[in-house]
C-alpha positions as CSV (number, residue, x, y, z in Angstrom):
1,X,-27.3,65.2,-30.8
2,X,-28.1,65.7,-27.1
3,X,-25.9,64.5,-24.2
4,X,-27.9,61.3,-23.7
5,X,-27.6,60.2,-27.3
6,X,-23.8,60.9,-27.2
7,X,-23.4,58.6,-24.2
8,X,-25.4,55.8,-25.8
9,X,-23.3,56.1,-29.0
10,X,-20.0,55.8,-27.1
11,X,-21.3,52.8,-25.2
12,X,-22.4,51.0,-28.4
13,X,-19.0,51.7,-29.9
14,X,-17.1,50.2,-26.9
15,X,-19.3,47.1,-26.9
16,X,-18.7,46.6,-30.6
17,X,-14.9,46.9,-30.1
18,X,-14.8,44.4,-27.2
19,X,-17.1,42.0,-29.0
20,X,-14.9,42.1,-32.1
21,X,-11.7,41.5,-29.9
22,X,-13.3,38.6,-28.0
23,X,-14.5,37.1,-31.2
24,X,-11.0,37.2,-32.7
25,X,-9.6,35.6,-29.6
26,X,-12.2,32.8,-29.7
27,X,-11.6,32.1,-33.4
28,X,-7.9,31.7,-32.8
29,X,-8.2,29.3,-29.9
30,X,-7.7,25.5,-30.2
31,X,-10.8,23.3,-29.7
32,X,-11.6,22.9,-26.0
33,X,-10.8,19.7,-24.3
34,X,-13.4,17.7,-22.3
35,X,-12.2,19.4,-19.1
36,X,-12.4,23.0,-20.5
37,X,-9.2,24.7,-19.4
38,X,-7.2,21.4,-19.4
39,X,-5.7,20.5,-22.8
40,X,-5.3,16.9,-23.9
41,X,-2.3,15.9,-26.1
42,X,-3.0,14.9,-29.6
43,X,-4.3,11.4,-29.9
44,X,-5.3,11.3,-26.2
45,X,-8.4,11.4,-24.2
46,X,-9.4,11.4,-20.5
47,X,-10.9,8.7,-18.4
48,X,-12.4,9.2,-15.0
49,X,-15.0,8.4,-12.4
50,X,-16.1,9.0,-8.8
51,X,-15.9,6.1,-6.4
52,X,-18.5,6.0,-3.7
53,X,-19.7,3.5,-1.0
54,X,-23.2,2.0,-0.8
55,X,-24.5,5.2,1.0
56,X,-23.0,7.4,-1.7
57,X,-20.1,8.7,0.4
58,X,-16.8,9.2,-1.4
59,X,-14.2,6.4,-1.0
60,X,-10.9,8.2,-0.5
61,X,-7.6,6.5,-1.5
62,X,-9.3,3.7,-3.5
63,X,-6.7,2.2,-5.8
64,X,-7.3,2.6,-9.6
65,X,-5.6,0.6,-12.3
66,X,-6.0,1.2,-16.0
67,X,-4.7,-1.6,-18.3
68,X,-4.6,-2.1,-22.0
69,X,-6.3,-5.0,-23.8
70,X,-3.0,-7.0,-23.4
71,X,-3.2,-6.6,-19.6
72,X,-0.3,-4.1,-19.4
73,X,-0.7,-1.4,-16.8
74,X,-1.0,2.1,-18.3
75,X,-1.9,4.2,-15.3
76,X,-2.2,3.5,-11.6
77,X,-3.3,5.9,-8.8
78,X,-5.7,6.6,-6.1
79,X,-8.9,8.6,-5.7
80,X,-8.7,12.1,-4.2
81,X,-10.5,13.3,-1.0
82,X,-13.7,13.5,-3.0
83,X,-13.5,10.0,-4.4
84,X,-12.6,11.2,-7.9
85,X,-10.0,9.8,-10.3
86,X,-8.9,11.3,-13.7
87,X,-6.2,10.2,-16.1
88,X,-5.1,11.2,-19.6
89,X,-4.4,8.2,-21.8
90,X,-3.9,7.5,-25.5
91,X,-7.2,6.9,-27.3
92,X,-8.2,3.2,-27.2
93,X,-9.9,0.5,-25.2
94,X,-9.0,-0.1,-21.6
95,X,-9.7,-2.4,-18.6
96,X,-10.2,-0.8,-15.3
97,X,-10.0,-2.2,-11.7
98,X,-10.9,-0.3,-8.6
99,X,-10.0,-1.7,-5.2
100,X,-10.3,-0.5,-1.6
101,X,-9.8,-2.0,1.8
102,X,-13.0,-3.7,3.0
103,X,-14.8,-3.5,-0.4
104,X,-15.3,-6.0,-3.3
105,X,-13.1,-5.1,-6.3
106,X,-14.9,-3.4,-9.2
107,X,-13.9,-4.1,-12.8
108,X,-15.1,-2.6,-16.1
109,X,-14.0,-1.7,-19.7
110,X,-14.0,1.7,-21.3
111,X,-13.5,3.1,-24.8
112,X,-11.6,6.4,-24.8
113,X,-11.9,8.6,-27.8
114,X,-9.5,11.4,-28.8
115,X,-10.1,14.8,-27.0
116,X,-13.1,13.2,-25.1
117,X,-13.9,12.5,-21.5
118,X,-14.8,8.8,-21.0
119,X,-16.6,9.0,-17.7
120,X,-17.8,6.0,-15.7
121,X,-19.9,8.2,-13.6
122,X,-20.3,7.1,-10.0
123,X,-18.7,3.7,-9.3
124,X,-20.3,2.1,-6.2
125,X,-18.1,-0.3,-4.3
126,X,-19.9,-3.0,-2.3
127,X,-18.8,-3.9,1.2
128,X,-16.9,-7.1,1.1
129,X,-17.7,-9.8,3.7
130,X,-14.8,-10.3,6.1
131,X,-12.7,-13.4,5.5
132,X,-13.6,-16.4,7.6
133,X,-11.5,-16.5,10.8
134,X,-9.4,-19.6,11.7
135,X,-11.0,-22.0,14.1
136,X,-10.3,-21.6,17.8
137,X,-7.5,-23.9,19.0
138,X,-3.7,-24.4,18.6
139,X,-2.0,-23.4,15.4
140,X,1.6,-23.4,14.3
141,X,3.6,-21.4,11.9
142,X,4.7,-23.3,8.7
143,X,8.3,-22.2,8.0
144,X,8.3,-23.8,4.6
145,X,5.5,-21.5,3.5
146,X,6.4,-18.4,5.5
147,X,9.0,-15.7,5.4
148,X,10.5,-13.1,7.7
149,X,12.3,-10.5,5.8
150,X,13.8,-7.0,6.4
151,X,14.9,-4.0,4.5
152,X,17.6,-1.5,5.5
153,X,18.8,1.7,4.0
154,X,22.4,1.6,2.7
155,X,24.6,4.7,2.2
156,X,21.6,6.9,2.1
157,X,20.6,5.7,-1.4
158,X,20.1,2.0,-1.9
159,X,18.2,-0.7,0.1
160,X,19.6,-3.9,1.3
161,X,17.1,-6.8,1.6
162,X,17.6,-9.8,3.9
163,X,15.8,-12.5,5.7
164,X,15.9,-15.0,8.6
165,X,16.1,-18.6,7.4
166,X,15.2,-20.4,10.7
167,X,12.2,-19.6,12.9
168,X,9.3,-21.2,14.6
169,X,6.0,-20.0,16.0
170,X,2.8,-21.0,17.7
171,X,-0.6,-19.3,17.8
172,X,-3.5,-19.9,20.2
173,X,-6.7,-18.8,18.5
174,X,-9.3,-17.8,21.1
175,X,-13.1,-17.9,20.7
176,X,-12.8,-14.1,20.6
177,X,-10.0,-13.4,18.1
178,X,-9.0,-10.3,20.1
179,X,-7.9,-12.6,23.0
180,X,-5.6,-14.8,20.8
181,X,-1.9,-15.1,21.6
182,X,1.2,-15.9,19.6
183,X,4.9,-16.6,20.3
184,X,7.5,-16.5,17.5
185,X,11.2,-17.4,18.0
186,X,13.8,-16.5,15.4
187,X,17.4,-17.9,15.1
188,X,19.5,-14.8,15.0
189,X,22.4,-16.6,13.3
190,X,20.2,-17.5,10.4
191,X,20.3,-13.9,9.1
192,X,20.9,-13.9,5.3
193,X,21.5,-11.0,3.0
194,X,23.2,-13.0,0.3
195,X,26.7,-11.7,1.0
196,X,28.7,-13.9,3.4
197,X,31.1,-11.1,4.7
198,X,28.1,-8.8,5.4
199,X,26.2,-11.6,7.2
200,X,29.2,-12.3,9.4
201,X,29.4,-8.7,10.3
202,X,25.6,-8.6,11.1
203,X,26.1,-11.7,13.5
204,X,29.0,-9.9,15.3
205,X,28.9,-7.8,18.4
206,X,28.5,-4.7,16.2
207,X,25.0,-5.8,15.4
208,X,23.0,-8.9,16.6
209,X,25.8,-10.4,18.8
210,X,24.4,-13.8,18.2
211,X,26.8,-15.5,20.7
212,X,25.2,-13.6,23.6
213,X,21.7,-13.2,22.1
214,X,21.0,-16.3,20.0
215,X,17.3,-15.6,19.4
216,X,14.9,-12.8,18.6
217,X,11.5,-13.4,20.3
218,X,8.0,-11.9,19.8
219,X,5.1,-12.5,22.2
220,X,1.7,-11.0,21.8
221,X,-1.7,-11.5,23.5
222,X,-3.4,-8.4,22.2
223,X,-5.1,-8.1,18.8
224,X,-7.1,-5.1,17.8
225,X,-9.4,-5.1,14.8
226,X,-8.8,-2.0,12.6
227,X,-11.6,-2.7,10.2
228,X,-12.1,-5.0,7.2
229,X,-9.2,-7.5,7.1
230,X,-6.8,-5.2,9.0
231,X,-5.5,-5.9,12.5
232,X,-3.0,-4.5,14.9
233,X,-1.0,-7.2,16.7
234,X,0.8,-5.6,19.7
235,X,3.4,-7.4,21.7
236,X,6.9,-7.5,23.2
237,X,9.9,-8.0,20.9
238,X,13.2,-9.1,22.6
239,X,16.2,-8.3,20.4
240,X,19.8,-7.8,21.4
241,X,18.9,-8.2,25.1
242,X,16.4,-5.4,25.0
243,X,12.6,-5.8,25.1
244,X,10.3,-3.2,23.5
245,X,6.6,-3.0,22.7
246,X,6.0,-3.1,19.0
247,X,2.8,-3.2,16.8
248,X,2.5,-5.2,13.6
249,X,0.2,-3.8,11.0
250,X,-1.4,-7.0,9.9
251,X,-3.6,-8.0,7.0
252,X,-5.5,-11.3,7.5
253,X,-5.9,-13.1,4.1
254,X,-8.3,-15.8,5.1
255,X,-8.4,-19.6,4.9
256,X,-7.4,-22.0,2.2
257,X,-6.4,-25.6,1.6
258,X,-2.9,-27.0,0.8
259,X,-2.1,-29.7,-1.8
260,X,-2.9,-32.4,0.8
261,X,-6.2,-30.8,1.7
262,X,-4.9,-29.4,5.0
263,X,-6.5,-26.2,6.3
264,X,-4.2,-23.1,6.2
265,X,-4.6,-19.5,7.4
266,X,-2.5,-16.7,5.9
267,X,-1.6,-13.2,6.8
268,X,0.9,-10.4,6.0
269,X,2.4,-8.1,8.6
270,X,4.9,-5.4,8.9
271,X,6.5,-2.9,11.2
272,X,9.4,-0.5,11.4
273,X,12.1,-0.9,14.1
274,X,14.6,1.8,15.2
275,X,18.0,0.3,15.8
276,X,18.8,2.6,18.7
277,X,15.7,1.3,20.6
278,X,17.5,-2.1,20.8
279,X,21.0,-0.7,21.3
280,X,22.0,-2.0,17.9
281,X,23.8,1.3,17.4
282,X,26.9,0.5,15.4
283,X,27.5,3.1,12.7
284,X,30.1,4.2,10.2
285,X,29.9,7.6,8.6
286,X,30.8,8.1,4.9
287,X,31.9,11.3,3.2
288,X,29.5,14.3,3.7
289,X,28.2,12.7,6.9
290,X,26.1,10.0,5.2
291,X,25.5,7.0,7.4
292,X,26.5,3.6,6.0
293,X,23.4,2.0,7.6
294,X,20.1,3.7,8.1
295,X,18.7,4.2,11.6
296,X,15.5,2.1,11.0
297,X,14.8,-1.3,9.7
298,X,11.6,-2.4,7.9
299,X,10.4,-5.9,8.8
300,X,7.8,-7.7,6.7
301,X,6.3,-11.1,7.4
302,X,4.3,-13.4,5.1
303,X,2.9,-16.2,7.3
304,X,1.0,-19.4,6.9
305,X,-0.5,-21.2,9.8
306,X,-1.6,-24.8,10.1
307,X,-3.5,-26.5,12.9
308,X,-1.2,-28.0,15.4
309,X,-1.3,-31.8,15.3
310,X,-1.7,-34.1,18.3
311,X,1.3,-34.5,20.5
312,X,2.6,-37.6,22.2
């Protein structure tokens, strides 16, 4: 046997050995899942899709809800930077809802089989028409159908929720919504967290000092459209004798009619306030340096407006 034949013989033997080894490994592996390297638990499958807009661009952060046939939520989440969503669920039938700011919600049903990928493919969200704006003119806040609440961190762990029970407000809607103005006045003494002793402390000089500063006031004449139903409402907030510029992240919910047929406009708004900015700096430190009250307060408003009636 010459040198060339010897080399070919050795090469064939090596290929046979590796082929046998790889074959043994393949025979010992579990059946592949729909996603290849990702294994699905027994009795489960995978559901997924890619969410895109009308020009086939991915919709990042779209909210995805998977519910069972009884309407119970099984999985919730958001799409990734490429608009994709994948979730492992028990085999069965599901209802899906996809929502995103500025788009019409998408709903579908899907049947997920064991060890199978149930793909919806590309889900195209259609641009939603913006809600009809309120008519130009004078509007007033309806306290009976509105709320001004807040949330504060307590002892570094829990959250304390409260609200103001007494407030009033007026809004002048301009022909161009961006030029509208609003004025809201809150009775500081109406603070309510459901605990009398705590509320008395919040009214004291340690916090709101309601005897010296009986009201909180917010005035704005600057609205900025952020797209879809989102607006930024920027104005001056006077609290504890200090006035600062704050911006409310606002979602306009549109128009509706009350039980008496009256026109109503609704919105949700929120912002975060830092207590030190308004010299509400009282603090008590617990063991290990944990603050009894957190440095910031989350404020959330649910507001309904009604047209202001004739005066006089």
